[in-house]
C-alpha positions as MATLAB code, in Angstrom:
seq = 'MQPASFPAADALDRNELKDTRGVTFKELRRQLTPRWWRVWIDIGAGYLVIAATMIALVRLEGWMPWLIPLWILLGAAVFGYTIAYIQLFLHEAAHFNIAPGRRLNDLLGPRENSVRFE';
ca = [
     159.025  -64.002   31.400;
     160.353  -64.674   27.923;
     157.741  -64.921   25.157;
     157.167  -68.371   23.706;
     158.804  -69.147   20.404;
     155.688  -70.922   19.157;
     152.663  -69.493   21.012;
     150.186  -71.666   19.120;
     151.740  -74.756   20.739;
     151.293  -73.279   24.211;
     147.632  -72.639   23.455;
     146.954  -76.322   22.724;
     144.933  -78.145   25.346;
     146.703  -81.465   25.817;
     143.500  -83.025   27.114;
     141.860  -82.354   23.750;
     144.847  -83.237   21.556;
     144.135  -86.498   19.678;
     145.785  -88.484   16.923;
     144.035  -89.861   13.848;
     142.819  -92.903   15.829;
     141.261  -90.711   18.511;
     143.894  -91.489   21.174;
     144.527  -88.497   23.406;
     148.000  -87.259   24.206;
     147.625  -88.232   27.866;
     146.494  -91.760   26.953;
     149.457  -92.129   24.630;
     151.860  -90.997   27.374;
     150.399  -93.564   29.775;
     150.901  -96.341   27.218;
     154.603  -95.604   26.774;
     157.062  -97.739   28.705;
     160.733  -96.843   28.993;
     163.292  -99.283   27.620;
     166.338  -98.405   29.701;
     168.361 -101.289   28.278;
     167.929  -99.842   24.794;
     169.299  -96.472   25.887;
     172.465  -98.103   27.205;
     172.843 -100.298   24.116;
     172.706  -97.138   21.997;
     175.264  -95.362   24.188;
     177.531  -98.417   24.034;
     177.122  -98.569   20.258;
     178.336  -94.979   20.019;
     181.487  -95.795   21.966;
     181.959  -98.948   19.891;
     181.871  -96.866   16.697;
     184.539  -94.553   18.120;
     186.770  -97.523   19.027;
     186.239  -99.195   15.641;
     187.023  -95.935   13.852;
     190.279  -95.531   15.782;
     191.329  -99.090   14.944;
     190.380  -98.646   11.292;
     192.310  -95.381   10.998;
     195.464  -96.912   12.478;
     195.256  -99.865   10.101;
     194.464  -97.742    7.054;
     197.364  -95.405    7.799;
     199.808  -98.302    7.559;
     198.077  -99.998    4.657;
     197.569  -96.998    2.340;
     199.706  -94.121    3.654;
     199.278  -92.051    0.472;
     195.576  -91.645    1.373;
     196.202  -90.216    4.864;
     194.452  -86.905    4.028;
     191.333  -88.871    3.051;
     191.500  -90.991    6.232;
     191.791  -87.808    8.307;
     188.682  -86.328    6.681;
     186.654  -89.520    6.956;
     187.797  -90.136   10.524;
     186.945  -86.564   11.547;
     183.475  -86.887   10.038;
     182.786  -90.184   11.823;
     184.208  -88.925   15.134;
     182.219  -85.686   14.935;
     178.964  -87.407   14.116;
     179.425  -90.067   16.777;
     180.391  -87.621   19.516;
     177.318  -85.531   18.681;
     175.235  -88.730   18.807;
     176.562  -89.614   22.257;
     176.013  -86.055   23.491;
     172.307  -86.359   22.669;
     172.118  -88.749   25.603;
     173.485  -86.022   27.885;
     170.532  -83.913   26.781;
     168.192  -86.801   27.529;
     169.780  -87.123   30.974;
     168.679  -83.537   31.639;
     165.112  -84.755   31.087;
     165.656  -87.846   33.287;
     165.353  -90.200   30.320;
     168.405  -92.458   30.570;
     167.774  -94.349   33.807;
     164.858  -95.025   36.152;
     164.728  -92.448   38.919;
     166.213  -88.980   39.074;
     169.044  -89.873   41.407;
     170.345  -92.723   39.242;
     169.803  -90.627   36.123;
     171.870  -87.775   37.604;
     174.591  -90.174   38.657;
     174.901  -91.885   35.266;
     174.104  -89.042   32.873;
     176.953  -86.594   33.275;
     179.555  -89.255   34.024;
     178.655  -91.443   31.114;
     178.262  -88.737   28.510;
     180.176  -85.556   29.226;
     183.369  -86.290   31.118;
     184.950  -88.274   28.316;
     184.770  -85.395   25.853;
     185.669  -82.382   28.000;
];
């Protein structure tokens, strides 16, 4: 077994862990409700940013061609950031956090987030 990277965290008793209002960790977890629609709005927003960036780059190339090196740098930065943003949802899919139920989560997670960028 590999040693923990932060042993003090493993030693915490989650039943005794409380916030400043006295709410235990377990109580807090029970109060949380997933907002699946929000996850998919955020994923869609990521793809929308990629599409808008592509359109903007094509238009800027024709409008101000002498600034193409700048458009390349700005476009690369936006694409890189947005792709990393979308890939965070693939990580969340590994924790079953993008759809209700493991089966649906497994079906949507890899298809929605990884195939497009392989």
